[in-house]
C-alpha positions, 0 to 999 in steps of 0.5 A: 290623399290628405293635404298634409300627406301630399308632396309639394306639386313639383315633386309629383309625377305625372301619374300622381298629378293625374291620380290626385285630379281624378280623385278630386273630380270623383268627390267634388260634384257629390260634395256640391250636390250634398251642399245644396241638399243639406243647405251646408255652406261648409260643404260649399266651401270646401268644394271651392277649395277643391276647386282651387287645388284643381287649378294648382294641379292642372297648372302643374301638369301643364308645367310637367308636360312642357318640360317633358315634351322633346319630340313630336311623339312626345307632344302627342302622347302628353296632349292626351294627358292634357285632355284628361286633366282639362276634362277633370278641371271642367268637372270641378268647375261645374261643381263650383257653379252648382254651389253658387245655387246656395245663394238661390233660397231653397224654396226656389231650388226644389228640382236639385232634390227631385234630380237627385232623387230620380237618379239611380244613386242617392246622396243621403246622410245617416247618423251612427248611433250609440247602439251600432256596431259601427261605432268605434271601427275604422272605415276599412275594418267596417268595409263600408262600400263593399258591405253596403255599396255606399260610398262616404264622401264626407263625415262630420264628427265632434271636430267638424267636417272630413271630406273623402275620409281616409280608411283609417278614420274611425267612426264614432257614435253621433258621427253623420255620414254623407254617403252616395250609392243605391237606395237599397244600400242606403237603407241597409247602411241606415240599419246598420248605423242605427243599430237595428241590425248588427254589422256583418264583419269580414272574418279577416277583420273580426280576426285583427 
């Protein structure tokens, strides 16, 4: 959920707060690793922003829990929710520690790239070419994750970086996509993005 679309923390329900924390915890680690791979201070700055945002969400969650607990049974149920919130918060702090490694010269941290390359899921960047069918279509219409297995965790267009882009964001030629997924999926997406193979639109999407 974009910051401008999100209601005030005081107006959010416990479920909405948890959902927001879950969404942040899913993207923040990917961004942290990507910031090291591409030596990007801009991505690292976004990780720090998300870390601060997570702190605010955790505080709001604690306030909600204190106001809602009226019996021992309530307290037991809410303690489990607070444990989940604390786990998400620890993930964000870990991501903050990862981006601190940007202060280490790139040649002294090759182990980061090696770790990522050895994992089942890869983080990579692909550029959308002028001849790609992806250009001019939204993420939703393309169904990027469904068709390639690759999740777009960030993208850079002519206006700057967009992190965890919404489905209605339009992809244009020249955009750089930071994606996470399998090596085969990444290769497939790279073929689509370069225009080497035509995009396989769903029938419903092509009828729109």
